[in-house]
MARBA-3410 file (N, C-alpha, C, O; in Angstrom, 1 decimal):
168
0.8,-1.3,0.0,0.0,0.0,0.0,0.9,1.3,-0.1,2.0,1.4,0.5 ~ 0.5,2.3,-0.7,1.3,3.5,-0.8,0.4,4.6,-0.5,-0.7,4.7,-0.7 ~ 1.1,5.6,0.2,0.4,6.9,0.6,1.4,8.0,0.1,2.6,7.8,-0.1 ~ 0.7,9.2,-0.1,1.4,10.3,-0.6,1.0,11.4,0.2,-0.2,11.7,0.4 ~ 2.0,12.1,0.7,1.8,13.2,1.7,2.4,14.4,1.1,3.6,14.7,1.5
1.7,15.3,0.2,2.3,16.5,-0.3,2.5,17.5,0.8,3.5,18.3,0.7 ~ 1.6,17.6,1.9,1.7,18.5,2.9,1.5,17.6,4.2,1.1,16.5,4.2 ~ 1.9,18.4,5.3,1.7,17.7,6.6,0.3,17.3,6.9,0.0,16.4,7.6 ~ -0.7,18.1,6.3,-2.2,17.7,6.5,-2.5,16.3,6.2,-3.1,15.6,6.9 ~ -1.9,15.8,5.0,-2.1,14.5,4.5,-1.5,13.5,5.4,-2.0,12.4,5.6
-0.3,13.9,6.0,0.3,13.0,7.0,-0.6,12.8,8.2,-0.9,11.7,8.7 ~ -1.1,14.0,8.8,-2.0,14.0,9.9,-3.3,13.1,9.6,-3.7,12.2,10.3 ~ -3.9,13.4,8.3,-5.1,12.6,7.9,-4.8,11.1,8.0,-5.5,10.4,8.6 ~ -3.7,10.6,7.4,-3.5,9.2,7.4,-3.1,8.7,8.9,-3.4,7.6,9.2 ~ -2.4,9.5,9.6,-2.2,9.2,11.0,-3.5,9.0,11.8,-3.6,8.1,12.6
-4.5,9.8,11.5,-5.8,9.7,12.1,-6.5,8.5,11.6,-7.2,7.8,12.4 ~ -6.4,8.2,10.5,-7.0,6.9,9.9,-6.5,5.6,10.6,-7.2,4.7,11.0 ~ -5.1,5.7,10.7,-4.5,4.5,11.4,-4.9,4.4,12.8,-5.1,3.3,13.3 ~ -5.0,5.6,13.5,-5.4,5.5,14.9,-6.8,4.9,15.0,-7.0,4.1,15.9 ~ -7.7,5.3,14.1,-9.0,4.7,14.2,-8.9,3.1,14.1,-9.7,2.4,14.7
-8.1,2.6,13.3,-8.0,1.3,13.0,-7.4,0.6,14.2,-7.8,-0.5,14.6 ~ -6.3,1.2,14.8,-5.6,0.6,15.9,-6.2,0.6,17.3,-6.0,-0.2,18.1 ~ -7.1,1.7,17.6,-7.7,1.9,18.8,-8.5,0.6,19.3,-8.3,0.2,20.5 ~ -9.4,0.0,18.5,-10.1,-1.2,19.0,-9.3,-2.3,19.5,-9.4,-2.8,20.6 ~ -8.2,-2.7,18.6,-7.3,-3.7,18.9,-6.5,-3.4,20.2,-6.2,-4.4,20.9
-6.0,-2.2,20.4,-5.3,-1.8,21.6,-6.2,-1.9,22.8,-5.8,-2.4,23.8 ~ -7.4,-1.5,22.6,-8.3,-1.6,23.7,-8.7,-3.0,24.2,-9.1,-3.2,25.3 ~ -8.4,-3.9,23.3,-8.6,-5.3,23.6,-7.3,-6.0,24.1,-7.3,-7.2,24.4 ~ -6.2,-5.2,24.2,-5.0,-5.7,24.7,-4.0,-6.3,23.7,-3.2,-7.1,24.0 ~ -4.2,-5.9,22.5,-3.4,-6.4,21.4,-1.9,-5.7,21.6,-1.8,-4.6,22.1
-0.9,-6.4,21.0,0.4,-5.9,20.9,0.6,-5.5,19.4,0.5,-6.4,18.6 ~ 1.0,-4.3,19.1,1.2,-3.9,17.7,2.5,-3.2,17.6,2.9,-2.4,18.5 ~ 3.2,-3.5,16.6,4.6,-3.0,16.4,4.6,-2.4,15.0,4.2,-3.0,14.0 ~ 4.9,-1.1,15.0,5.1,-0.2,13.8,6.6,0.1,13.7,7.2,0.6,14.6 ~ 7.2,-0.2,12.4,8.5,0.2,12.3,8.4,1.4,11.2,7.8,1.3,10.2
9.1,2.5,11.5,9.3,3.5,10.7,10.7,3.6,10.1,11.6,3.8,10.9 ~ 10.8,3.6,8.8,12.1,3.5,8.1,12.1,4.8,7.2,11.1,5.2,6.6 ~ 13.4,5.3,7.1,13.7,6.5,6.2,14.8,7.2,6.7,15.3,7.0,7.8 ~ 15.3,8.1,5.8,16.5,8.9,6.1,16.1,10.0,7.2,14.9,10.3,7.6 ~ 17.2,10.6,7.6,17.0,11.8,8.6,16.0,12.9,7.8,16.3,13.3,6.7
15.0,13.3,8.4,14.1,14.3,7.8,13.0,13.7,7.0,12.2,14.5,6.5 ~ 12.9,12.5,6.9,11.9,11.8,6.0,10.5,12.0,6.6,9.5,11.8,5.8 ~ 10.3,12.2,8.0,9.0,12.4,8.5,8.5,11.5,9.5,7.4,11.5,9.9 ~ 9.6,10.6,10.0,9.2,9.6,11.0,8.6,10.1,12.3,7.6,9.6,12.8 ~ 9.3,11.1,12.8,8.9,11.7,14.1,7.6,12.5,13.9,6.7,12.5,14.7
7.4,13.2,12.7,6.3,14.0,12.5,5.0,13.1,12.4,3.9,13.5,12.9 ~ 5.2,12.0,11.7,4.1,11.1,11.6,3.7,10.6,12.9,2.5,10.6,13.3 ~ 4.8,10.1,13.7,4.5,9.6,15.1,3.7,10.6,15.9,2.8,10.3,16.6 ~ 4.1,11.9,15.8,3.4,12.9,16.7,1.9,12.9,16.3,1.1,12.9,17.1 ~ 1.7,13.0,15.0,0.3,13.0,14.5,-0.4,11.8,15.0,-1.5,11.9,15.4
0.2,10.6,14.9,-0.5,9.4,15.4,-0.7,9.5,16.8,-1.8,9.1,17.3 ~ 0.2,9.9,17.6,0.0,10.0,19.2,-1.1,11.0,19.4,-2.1,10.6,20.1 ~ -1.1,12.1,18.8,-2.2,13.1,19.0,-3.5,12.5,18.7,-4.4,12.7,19.4 ~ -3.6,11.6,17.5,-4.8,11.0,17.1,-5.3,10.0,18.1,-6.5,9.8,18.3 ~ -4.3,9.3,18.9,-4.7,8.3,19.8,-5.0,9.1,21.1,-5.4,8.4,22.1
-4.9,10.4,21.2,-5.3,11.1,22.4,-4.2,11.5,23.4,-4.5,11.8,24.6 ~ -3.0,11.5,22.9,-1.9,12.1,23.8,-2.0,13.5,24.0,-2.2,14.2,22.9 ~ -2.0,14.1,25.0,-2.2,15.4,25.4,-0.8,16.0,25.8,0.1,15.2,26.2 ~ -0.6,17.2,25.7,0.8,17.8,26.1,1.8,17.6,25.2,1.6,17.3,24.0 ~ 3.1,17.8,25.7,4.3,17.8,24.9,4.6,16.4,24.5,4.6,15.5,25.3
4.9,16.3,23.1,5.3,15.0,22.6,6.8,15.1,22.2,7.2,15.9,21.3 ~ 7.7,14.5,23.0,9.1,14.6,22.7,9.6,13.5,21.8,9.0,12.4,21.7 ~ 10.7,13.9,21.1,11.3,12.9,20.3,12.2,12.0,21.3,12.8,12.6,22.3 ~ 12.2,10.7,21.1,13.1,9.9,22.0,14.5,9.7,21.5,15.2,8.8,21.9 ~ 15.0,10.6,20.7,16.3,10.6,20.1,17.4,10.3,21.3,18.3,9.5,21.1
17.3,11.0,22.4,18.4,10.9,23.4,17.9,9.9,24.5,18.7,9.1,25.0 ~ 16.6,9.9,24.8,16.1,9.0,25.9,15.9,7.5,25.3,15.8,6.6,26.1 ~ 15.8,7.4,24.1,15.6,6.1,23.3,14.2,5.8,23.4,13.7,5.3,22.3 ~ 13.5,6.0,24.5,11.9,5.6,24.6,11.3,6.7,25.3,11.8,7.3,26.3 ~ 10.1,7.0,24.8,9.2,7.9,25.5,7.8,7.1,25.6,7.2,6.6,24.6
7.3,6.9,26.9,6.1,6.1,27.0,5.0,7.1,27.2,5.2,8.3,27.6 ~ 3.8,6.6,26.8,2.5,7.4,26.8,1.4,6.5,27.2,1.6,5.3,27.0 ~ 0.3,7.0,27.7,-0.9,6.2,28.1,-2.1,6.9,27.7,-3.0,7.2,28.5 ~ -2.3,7.2,26.4,-3.6,8.0,26.0,-4.7,7.0,26.3,-4.6,5.8,25.9 ~ -5.8,7.5,26.9,-7.0,6.8,27.1,-6.7,5.4,27.9,-7.5,4.5,27.7
-5.7,5.4,28.6,-5.3,4.1,29.3,-4.6,3.1,28.4,-4.3,2.0,28.9 ~ -4.3,3.5,27.1,-3.6,2.6,26.2,-2.1,2.6,26.3,-1.6,3.7,26.3 ~ -1.4,1.6,26.5,0.0,1.7,26.7,0.7,1.8,25.3,0.5,1.0,24.4 ~ 1.4,2.9,25.1,2.1,3.2,23.8,3.5,3.7,24.2,3.8,4.4,25.1 ~ 4.5,3.2,23.4,5.9,3.5,23.5,6.4,3.9,22.1,6.1,3.3,21.1
7.1,5.1,22.2,7.8,5.6,20.9,9.3,5.4,21.2,9.9,6.0,22.1 ~ 9.9,4.6,20.4,11.4,4.2,20.4,12.1,5.0,19.3,11.6,5.2,18.2 ~ 13.3,5.3,19.5,14.2,5.8,18.5,15.6,5.2,18.8,16.2,5.5,19.8 ~ 16.0,4.3,17.9,17.2,3.5,18.1,18.4,4.2,17.2,19.5,3.6,17.0 ~ 18.2,5.2,16.8,19.3,5.9,16.0,20.6,5.8,16.5,21.6,5.6,15.8
20.7,6.1,17.8,22.0,6.2,18.5,22.6,4.9,18.9,23.7,4.9,19.5 ~ 21.9,3.7,18.6,22.5,2.4,18.9,23.6,2.2,18.0,23.5,2.4,16.8 ~ 24.7,1.8,18.6,25.8,1.3,17.8,25.9,-0.2,17.5,26.6,-0.6,16.6 ~ 25.2,-0.9,18.3,25.2,-2.4,18.2,23.8,-2.9,18.6,23.2,-2.5,19.6 ~ 23.2,-3.8,17.8,21.8,-4.4,18.2,21.7,-4.9,19.6,20.6,-5.0,20.1
22.8,-5.2,20.2,22.8,-5.8,21.5,22.4,-4.7,22.6,22.0,-5.0,23.8 ~ 22.5,-3.5,22.1,22.0,-2.4,23.1,20.5,-2.4,23.4,20.0,-1.9,24.4 ~ 19.8,-3.0,22.5,18.3,-3.2,22.7,18.2,-4.2,23.8,17.4,-4.0,24.8 ~ 18.9,-5.2,23.7,18.8,-6.3,24.7,19.3,-5.8,26.1,18.7,-6.0,27.2 ~ 20.4,-5.1,26.0,20.9,-4.5,27.4,20.1,-3.5,28.0,20.1,-3.2,29.2
19.2,-2.8,27.1,18.2,-1.8,27.7,17.1,-2.5,28.3,16.3,-1.8,28.9 ~ 16.8,-3.7,28.2,15.8,-4.4,28.9,14.3,-4.2,28.2,13.3,-4.1,28.8 ~ 14.3,-4.0,26.8,13.1,-3.8,26.2,12.4,-5.0,25.9,11.2,-4.9,25.4 ~ 12.8,-6.2,26.1,12.2,-7.4,25.7,10.9,-7.6,26.3,9.9,-8.0,25.6 ~ 10.7,-7.2,27.6,9.4,-7.3,28.3,8.4,-6.3,27.6,7.2,-6.7,27.5
8.7,-5.1,27.3,7.9,-4.1,26.7,7.3,-4.6,25.4,6.1,-4.6,25.2 ~ 8.2,-5.2,24.6,7.9,-5.7,23.2,7.0,-6.9,23.3,6.2,-7.2,22.4 ~ 7.2,-7.8,24.5,6.4,-9.1,24.6,5.0,-8.7,25.1,4.1,-9.5,25.0 ~ 4.8,-7.5,25.7,3.5,-7.2,26.3,2.5,-6.5,25.4,2.9,-6.2,24.2 ~ 1.3,-6.1,25.9,0.4,-5.4,25.1,0.7,-4.0,24.9,1.5,-3.4,25.6
0.2,-3.4,23.9,0.3,-2.0,23.6,0.9,-1.8,22.4,1.4,-2.8,21.7 ~ 1.0,-0.5,21.9,1.5,0.0,20.7,3.0,0.4,20.9,3.4,1.1,21.8 ~ 3.9,-0.2,19.9,5.2,0.2,20.0,5.6,0.7,18.6,5.5,0.1,17.6 ~ 6.1,2.0,18.6,6.4,2.6,17.4,8.0,2.9,17.3,8.5,3.6,18.2 ~ 8.6,2.3,16.4,10.0,2.3,16.4,10.6,2.9,15.1,10.5,2.5,14.0
11.4,4.0,15.4,12.2,4.7,14.5,13.7,4.0,14.5,14.2,3.8,15.5 ~ 14.2,3.9,13.2,15.5,3.2,13.1,15.5,1.7,13.6,16.4,1.4,14.4 ~ 14.5,0.9,13.2,14.5,-0.5,13.8,15.7,-1.3,13.3,16.0,-2.3,14.0 ~ 16.3,-0.8,12.2,17.5,-1.6,11.8,18.6,-1.7,12.8,19.4,-2.6,12.8 ~ 18.6,-0.7,13.6,19.6,-0.5,14.7,19.5,-1.7,15.7,20.5,-1.9,16.5
18.3,-2.4,15.7,18.1,-3.5,16.7,17.9,-4.7,15.9,17.2,-5.6,16.3 ~ 18.5,-4.8,14.7,18.4,-5.9,13.8,18.4,-7.2,14.4,19.2,-7.6,15.2 ~ 17.3,-8.1,14.1,17.3,-9.4,14.5,16.7,-9.6,15.9,16.5,-10.7,16.4 ~ 16.5,-8.5,16.7,16.1,-8.6,18.0,14.5,-8.2,18.2,13.9,-8.5,19.2 ~ 14.0,-7.6,17.3,12.7,-7.1,17.4,11.7,-8.3,16.9,12.0,-9.1,16.1
10.5,-8.3,17.5,9.6,-9.3,16.9,9.2,-8.8,15.5,9.5,-7.7,15.0 ~ 8.5,-9.7,14.7,8.1,-9.2,13.3,7.2,-8.0,13.5,6.4,-7.9,14.4 ~ 7.3,-7.1,12.6,6.6,-5.8,12.6,5.2,-6.1,11.9,5.1,-6.9,11.0 ~ 4.2,-5.5,12.6,2.8,-5.5,12.2,2.6,-4.6,11.0,1.8,-4.8,10.0 ~ 3.4,-3.5,11.0,3.3,-2.4,10.0,4.7,-1.8,9.8,5.3,-1.3,10.7
5.1,-1.9,8.5,6.4,-1.3,8.2,6.2,-0.2,7.3,5.7,-0.4,6.2 ~ 6.6,1.0,7.7,6.4,2.2,6.9,7.7,2.8,6.3,8.6,3.1,7.1 ~ 7.9,2.7,5.1,9.1,3.2,4.4,8.8,4.6,3.9,8.1,4.8,3.0 ~ 9.4,5.7,4.6,9.1,7.1,4.2,10.3,7.6,3.3,11.4,7.4,3.6 ~ 10.0,8.3,2.3,10.9,8.9,1.4,10.4,10.4,1.0,9.2,10.6,0.9
11.4,11.3,0.7,11.0,12.5,0.2,11.3,12.7,-1.2,12.3,12.3,-1.7 ~ 10.4,13.2,-1.9,10.6,13.4,-3.4,11.1,14.8,-3.6,11.3,15.6,-2.7 ~ 11.4,15.1,-4.9,12.0,16.4,-5.3,11.3,17.6,-4.9,11.9,18.7,-4.7 ~ 9.8,17.4,-4.8,9.1,18.6,-4.4,9.0,18.7,-2.9,8.3,19.6,-2.4 ~ 9.5,17.8,-2.1,9.4,17.8,-0.6,8.2,17.1,-0.1,8.0,17.1,1.1
7.4,16.4,-1.0,6.4,15.6,-0.6,7.0,14.2,0.0,8.0,13.8,-0.4 ~ 6.1,13.6,0.9,6.6,12.3,1.3,5.9,11.2,0.7,4.7,11.3,0.5 ~ 6.6,10.1,0.2,6.1,9.0,-0.4,6.2,7.9,0.7,7.3,7.7,1.3 ~ 5.2,7.2,0.9,5.2,6.2,2.0,4.7,4.8,1.5,3.6,4.7,0.8 ~ 5.5,3.8,1.7,5.1,2.5,1.3,4.8,1.7,2.7,5.7,1.8,3.6
3.7,1.1,2.7,3.3,0.3,3.9,3.3,-1.2,3.6,2.8,-1.7,2.5 ~ 3.9,-2.0,4.5,4.1,-3.4,4.3,3.9,-4.1,5.6,3.9,-3.4,6.6 ~ 3.7,-5.5,5.5,3.5,-6.2,6.7,4.1,-7.6,6.4,4.4,-8.0,5.3 ~ 4.2,-8.3,7.5,4.6,-9.7,7.5,3.8,-10.5,8.5,4.0,-11.7,8.7 ~ 2.8,-9.9,9.0,1.9,-10.6,10.1,0.4,-10.6,9.7,0.0,-9.7,9.0
-0.2,-11.5,10.1,-1.8,-11.5,10.0,-2.5,-10.3,10.5,-3.5,-9.8,10.0 ~ -1.9,-9.9,11.7,-2.5,-8.7,12.3,-2.2,-7.5,11.4,-3.1,-6.7,11.3 ~ -1.0,-7.3,10.8,-0.7,-6.3,9.9,-1.6,-6.4,8.6,-1.9,-5.3,8.1 ~ -1.9,-7.5,8.1,-2.7,-7.7,7.0,-4.2,-7.1,7.3,-4.8,-6.5,6.5 ~ -4.6,-7.3,8.6,-5.9,-6.8,8.9,-5.8,-5.3,9.1,-6.7,-4.6,8.7
-4.8,-4.7,9.5,-4.5,-3.3,9.5,-4.6,-2.6,8.2,-5.3,-1.6,7.9 ~ -3.7,-3.2,7.3,-3.7,-2.8,5.9,-5.0,-2.9,5.1,-5.3,-2.0,4.3 ~ -5.8,-3.9,5.5,-7.0,-4.1,4.8,-8.0,-3.1,5.3,-8.8,-2.6,4.5 ~ -8.0,-2.8,6.7,-8.8,-1.6,7.2,-8.5,-0.4,6.6,-9.4,0.5,6.6 ~ -7.2,-0.1,6.2,-6.8,1.1,5.7,-7.1,1.2,4.2,-6.9,2.2,3.6
-7.5,0.0,3.6,-7.9,0.1,2.2,-7.0,-0.7,1.2,-7.3,-0.6,0.0 ~ -6.0,-1.4,1.8,-5.1,-2.3,0.9,-5.8,-3.6,0.7,-6.6,-4.0,1.5 ~ -5.6,-4.3,-0.3,-6.1,-5.7,-0.4,-5.6,-6.5,0.7,-4.4,-6.5,1.0 ~ -6.5,-7.4,1.2,-6.1,-8.2,2.3,-5.0,-9.3,1.9,-4.3,-9.8,2.8 ~ -4.9,-9.7,0.7,-4.0,-10.7,0.3,-2.6,-10.3,0.0,-1.7,-11.1,-0.3
-2.3,-8.9,0.0,-1.0,-8.5,-0.3,-0.6,-7.3,0.5,-1.5,-6.6,1.0 ~ 0.7,-7.2,0.9,1.2,-6.0,1.6,1.7,-4.9,0.7,2.2,-3.9,1.1 ~ 1.4,-5.1,-0.5,1.8,-4.0,-1.5,0.7,-3.4,-2.3,0.8,-3.1,-3.5 ~ -0.5,-3.3,-1.7,-1.6,-2.9,-2.3,-1.6,-1.7,-3.3,-0.5,-1.4,-3.8 ~ -2.7,-1.1,-3.5,-2.9,0.0,-4.4,-2.3,1.3,-4.0,-1.6,1.3,-3.0
-2.5,2.3,-4.7,-1.8,3.7,-4.4,-3.0,4.5,-3.9,-4.1,4.5,-4.4 ~ -2.7,5.2,-2.9,-3.5,6.2,-2.2,-2.9,7.6,-2.6,-1.7,7.8,-2.3 ~ -3.7,8.4,-3.0,-3.3,9.8,-3.4,-3.7,10.7,-2.4,-3.5,11.9,-2.5
END
């Protein structure tokens, strides 16, 4: 599935749509992992802020670049925003003690997941963000889990594939 964000408004719109899809599953105690991939400035943190707002986070939303993780609890739902950019070795994920968080219920949003390569569970939603020549964001959404297929299907992608149609 592909998304196109010519402005931040489209990013916010798609974050709100995703929040509507995720909320019922999170309320039922699901564990959902979203990986955000892209270069510096691709829009990973901006998208996350819009998603967190759409889920009901109030107040300041900080980037976890230095703290590695920022926890939230909008509407009683456990949400963690991770940024592994500063990891020099994937074992730092293990050393940080994140295994229990990833094994438990709630939403885990991970920027720079490749820095914890091989240690994260399979992502329910992988978002590859790229910036085009005009500064718009091009986003490819993929999955490797049945839960992720359900998320993509609810967002409008065909249930049988993780590379569905184009959304403008």
